[in-house]
Structure formats: structure tokens, C-alpha cells
C-alpha positions as CSV (number, residue, x, y, z in Angstrom):
1,X,-0.2,-0.3,-0.1
2,X,1.5,3.9,-1.3
3,X,1.5,6.1,1.5
4,X,-0.7,8.6,-0.3
5,X,-3.4,4.8,0.1
6,X,-2.4,4.5,3.4
7,X,-3.3,8.1,4.7
8,X,-6.6,8.3,2.6
9,X,-7.6,5.4,4.2
10,X,-7.4,6.6,7.6
11,X,-8.4,10.3,6.4
12,X,-10.1,10.1,2.9
13,X,-14.6,10.9,3.1
14,X,-15.0,9.6,0.0
15,X,-18.0,8.0,-0.8
16,X,-19.7,10.2,2.6
17,X,-21.9,13.0,3.3
18,X,-21.1,16.0,5.5
19,X,-23.3,18.8,7.0
20,X,-21.5,22.2,7.7
21,X,-23.5,24.4,9.6
22,X,-21.5,27.5,9.8
23,X,-20.4,26.5,6.0
24,X,-21.4,30.0,4.6
25,X,-18.7,32.1,8.0
26,X,-14.6,31.7,7.6
27,X,-14.2,29.1,10.1
28,X,-17.0,26.3,8.5
29,X,-16.2,27.9,4.5
30,X,-12.7,26.3,5.4
31,X,-13.9,23.6,6.6
32,X,-16.3,22.4,3.9
33,X,-13.7,22.7,1.6
34,X,-11.6,20.3,3.4
35,X,-14.1,18.1,3.9
36,X,-14.8,18.1,0.7
37,X,-10.9,18.2,-0.7
38,X,-11.1,15.0,1.2
39,X,-14.0,13.1,-0.9
40,X,-17.1,14.3,1.2
41,X,-19.9,15.7,-0.7
42,X,-20.8,18.7,1.6
43,X,-24.2,19.9,2.3
44,X,-23.2,23.9,2.8
45,X,-26.0,25.3,5.4
46,X,-26.3,28.8,6.8
47,X,-27.9,32.2,5.8
48,X,-25.5,33.7,3.7
49,X,-27.3,32.6,0.1
50,X,-24.2,34.1,-1.7
51,X,-21.3,33.4,0.7
52,X,-23.0,29.3,0.5
53,X,-23.3,29.9,-3.6
54,X,-19.0,31.0,-3.7
55,X,-18.1,28.9,-1.4
56,X,-20.2,25.9,-3.5
57,X,-18.3,27.2,-6.3
58,X,-14.6,27.0,-5.0
59,X,-15.6,23.0,-4.0
60,X,-16.4,22.6,-7.9
61,X,-14.3,24.1,-9.0
62,X,-11.6,22.0,-6.9
63,X,-13.2,19.1,-8.4
64,X,-16.0,18.5,-5.7
65,X,-19.1,18.1,-5.2
66,X,-21.7,19.9,-3.0
67,X,-24.4,22.0,-2.1
68,X,-26.0,25.2,-0.5
69,X,-29.3,24.7,2.1
70,X,-30.0,27.7,3.6
71,X,-30.9,27.0,7.3
72,X,-32.1,29.7,10.1
73,X,-30.6,27.7,13.2
74,X,-32.7,29.6,16.1
75,X,-36.0,27.5,14.6
76,X,-35.2,23.9,15.7
77,X,-37.8,23.4,12.2
78,X,-35.3,24.5,10.0
79,X,-33.2,22.8,11.7
80,X,-34.8,19.4,10.7
81,X,-36.0,20.5,7.6
82,X,-32.3,20.6,7.1
83,X,-31.5,17.1,7.5
84,X,-34.4,15.8,5.1
85,X,-33.2,18.3,2.3
86,X,-29.6,16.7,2.3
87,X,-31.2,13.8,2.7
88,X,-33.4,14.2,0.0
89,X,-30.6,16.0,-2.1
90,X,-27.9,12.9,-1.3
91,X,-29.7,10.3,-0.4
92,X,-27.7,10.2,3.1
93,X,-25.9,12.0,6.1
94,X,-22.5,11.0,7.6
95,X,-20.8,13.8,9.3
96,X,-22.8,16.9,10.7
97,X,-20.2,19.8,11.6
98,X,-22.2,22.1,14.1
99,X,-20.3,25.5,13.3
100,X,-22.4,28.5,13.3
101,X,-22.2,30.9,16.1
102,X,-22.2,34.7,17.1
103,X,-20.4,36.6,19.3
104,X,-21.6,39.7,21.9
105,X,-18.5,42.2,22.9
106,X,-20.5,44.3,25.6
107,X,-18.7,44.8,28.7
108,X,-20.6,42.7,31.9
109,X,-22.7,45.4,33.6
110,X,-24.4,46.1,29.8
111,X,-24.8,43.0,28.6
112,X,-28.4,42.7,27.6
113,X,-31.0,40.0,27.8
114,X,-31.5,39.6,24.1
115,X,-28.1,40.0,23.8
116,X,-27.3,36.6,26.1
117,X,-30.2,35.5,24.6
118,X,-29.3,35.9,20.6
119,X,-25.6,34.0,21.9
120,X,-27.1,31.2,23.2
121,X,-29.5,30.4,21.2
122,X,-26.7,30.3,18.1
123,X,-24.1,28.8,19.3
124,X,-25.5,26.4,22.5
125,X,-29.5,25.7,21.8
126,X,-28.7,25.1,17.9
127,X,-26.0,22.6,18.7
128,X,-28.6,21.0,20.6
129,X,-31.0,21.3,18.3
130,X,-28.6,19.8,15.5
131,X,-26.9,16.8,17.6
132,X,-30.5,15.8,18.7
133,X,-31.6,15.6,15.2
134,X,-29.0,14.3,13.0
135,X,-27.9,12.2,16.0
136,X,-31.3,10.4,16.0
137,X,-30.7,10.2,12.3
138,X,-27.1,9.1,12.2
139,X,-27.6,6.2,15.5
140,X,-31.0,4.8,12.9
141,X,-27.8,3.4,10.3
142,X,-25.8,1.2,10.2
143,X,-22.4,2.8,10.0
144,X,-23.5,5.4,12.5
145,X,-21.8,8.8,11.7
146,X,-19.5,11.7,13.9
147,X,-21.1,14.7,15.3
148,X,-18.6,17.3,15.4
149,X,-19.5,20.7,17.7
150,X,-17.1,23.9,17.0
151,X,-17.0,25.4,20.6
152,X,-13.5,27.5,22.2
153,X,-10.2,28.0,23.8
154,X,-13.3,30.2,25.8
155,X,-14.7,26.9,27.1
156,X,-11.5,26.9,29.3
157,X,-10.4,29.6,29.6
158,X,-13.4,32.4,30.2
159,X,-11.8,35.8,27.9
160,X,-12.9,39.0,28.8
161,X,-15.0,41.0,27.1
162,X,-17.1,38.0,25.1
163,X,-19.4,36.5,28.6
164,X,-21.9,35.8,27.1
165,X,-19.7,33.8,24.4
166,X,-17.5,32.4,26.7
167,X,-20.3,30.6,28.8
168,X,-22.2,29.3,25.5
169,X,-19.1,27.8,24.5
170,X,-18.0,25.9,28.0
171,X,-21.7,24.5,27.7
172,X,-20.9,23.8,24.4
173,X,-18.0,21.6,25.6
174,X,-20.1,20.0,28.6
175,X,-23.0,18.7,26.2
176,X,-20.6,17.2,23.5
177,X,-19.3,15.1,26.9
178,X,-22.8,14.7,27.4
179,X,-24.1,13.4,24.2
180,X,-20.9,11.7,23.4
181,X,-21.3,9.5,26.7
182,X,-25.3,8.8,25.0
183,X,-24.6,7.9,21.8
184,X,-21.6,6.0,22.5
185,X,-23.1,2.8,22.2
186,X,-25.6,3.9,19.4
187,X,-22.1,4.1,16.8
188,X,-22.3,7.7,16.7
189,X,-19.3,9.6,17.6
190,X,-19.4,13.0,19.3
191,X,-16.4,15.5,19.8
192,X,-15.7,19.5,19.7
193,X,-12.9,21.8,18.1
194,X,-11.8,24.7,20.4
195,X,-10.1,27.0,17.6
196,X,-8.2,29.4,19.6
197,X,-7.3,33.2,17.7
198,X,-8.7,33.0,13.9
199,X,-9.5,36.2,12.7
200,X,-13.4,36.6,11.4
201,X,-16.5,37.7,11.3
202,X,-17.5,37.7,15.0
203,X,-14.4,38.3,16.9
204,X,-13.1,41.7,14.6
205,X,-14.6,44.4,16.3
206,X,-13.0,42.8,20.0
207,X,-9.5,42.3,18.2
208,X,-8.1,45.9,18.6
209,X,-4.4,47.0,18.7
210,X,-4.1,46.5,22.0
211,X,-5.9,43.7,22.7
212,X,-4.1,41.8,19.2
213,X,-0.9,42.8,21.4
214,X,-2.0,40.7,24.5
215,X,-3.2,37.5,23.0
216,X,-0.1,37.5,21.0
217,X,1.6,38.1,24.8
218,X,0.0,34.5,25.8
219,X,0.2,32.6,22.0
220,X,3.6,30.9,22.0
221,X,3.2,30.2,18.3
222,X,2.9,34.4,18.3
223,X,0.5,34.1,15.6
224,X,-3.0,34.1,14.3
225,X,-4.8,30.6,13.4
226,X,-5.2,30.6,10.0
227,X,-8.8,29.0,9.0
228,X,-7.2,26.0,7.1
229,X,-5.1,24.9,9.8
230,X,-8.0,23.6,11.3
231,X,-8.9,21.1,8.5
232,X,-6.9,18.5,9.6
233,X,-8.0,18.1,13.4
234,X,-11.4,18.0,11.7
235,X,-10.8,15.5,9.8
236,X,-9.0,13.5,12.4
237,X,-12.2,13.9,14.3
238,X,-15.1,12.7,12.1
239,X,-13.6,9.7,10.1
240,X,-14.1,6.7,10.5
241,X,-11.0,5.4,10.6
242,X,-8.7,7.8,12.4
243,X,-11.1,8.6,14.5
244,X,-13.0,5.7,15.3
245,X,-12.8,5.0,18.7
246,X,-12.6,8.7,19.6
247,X,-15.3,10.5,21.2
248,X,-16.5,12.9,24.2
249,X,-13.0,15.0,23.0
250,X,-12.4,18.5,23.2
251,X,-9.4,19.1,20.7
252,X,-7.8,22.2,21.2
253,X,-6.1,23.9,18.1
254,X,-4.8,27.4,19.2
255,X,-1.0,27.6,18.8
256,X,-0.4,27.0,22.7
257,X,-2.6,29.5,23.7
258,X,-4.0,27.4,26.5
259,X,-0.3,25.8,27.5
260,X,1.1,29.1,28.1
261,X,0.7,30.6,31.8
262,X,2.8,33.6,32.5
């Protein structure tokens, strides 16, 4: 067996269908393109039709297969419709990535109930609905499947200025561990990917010069992450061979940020 064949057997996703919720975002788009390059047919799911179509075009231009499906993760029925549409379009679903999310940069005393509800609806309740709706489907099929929830380094180290976001991501990791335990006997693996600082739409407002300098001072690799640097970890966690005994894991990709102590 050649090295290429060996690696493809470990990490390849040929014949599988992956639904990437939040695939219209910066990080979700990188994951969608990466899974497609590994052989998966990808459903790019989100609210931005123009960005979703652009991601699909990129995947198809690289020789992959993809489709955009609109979803509003704050509505349970919309997530259920996403599963139904994916099955109608491609006949199967093997992988779900719960990658939608929003942020709020208010100070603690200024944070409103509406802000907290908006963050928790998108970052936690939507993940719960995705795990529940897709997990039930995956558990019913002979090959099982894999769910990857996108959490954050803030699940382990709460950050200033993003109180609701930090709390929601800590809850995502807790939910991931619970659902992993629940679904393991049913052949479904559930893990969390915890990115460090990857500049994206939801955090640009808080990445001013002063905060960026503090982040770099506590990041041993002294730089921001590139979205494509999440793909390898994602492939490990969703692939049937390489990740076959990995469930209930919270995997950090953060340039050493969570390992750093002053």
C-alpha cells in the first residue's frame, strides 16, 4: 500500500456526505472546503445564500461535490428541514459539523438579556438541536456517523469582553461530553473542536491593537491561526478510521494559547 493510499484510508471521506452548519462563515467555509477535498459531498448550510453559493463554486471548481442549503439555526424546524433536504438531495448523511455562532462584545454590566439570548440560541441551543435531530438519524443507520461541535478556547479559559460567548462555548463542551456518552453505544461519535484566535466576522470588533498584543503575548506561536489549519484536526475527529476510537474529546487548535501561563 502506498503512503497516499494509507493516508486516504485513514482520513479519506469518499462516499460520505457531510453537513456543515455555518459553512457560509470563515471557519465553517474552510472546513467545508477541506472535507470536500478529502472526498466528502458537502452540504454548505447557513443563512448567507451568496456566500454559500460562493463556497459551493469553490468546491466544485476543485473537483468536489457540494450544495448550499439555507438554514436558520435559531429555529428547530429549520434544522429538521436541513436534514430532510440533505437526505432528499444526496440520499444519506454521515457527518454533521455544528459550526454556526455569534458573539457579543458588551461589558458585563452593559450586557442585555436579548444579547445573551441571541448568543445562547445560536451557540448552544442550535448545537443541541443539531445533535438531537441529526444524532437520531445517524444512530438509526448501520454505519453510524460523526458529529463535530465547534467550541472555543473560551470553553477552558473564559475571556474578558465576551462573557456570553465564553459561557456558551463552555456549555457546548459540556453538552458534547454528555451526548458523546449517550450516543457511543449507538455508533455515533461526538467531539468538539476548540479553535484559538482565528480572525473572523464574529471577533473582528474586539481584536483592536491592544487586545491583539495581549493575545500574541500569550500565544507561544505568536500569530493568529489560519482557517485552513483547522481542517486536519477536523478530519481526524470525523474520519471513520483515524477517529474510530475518539469520542467525547475537546480538541484545541490554538497555537499553544491554553498551554501558556505567565
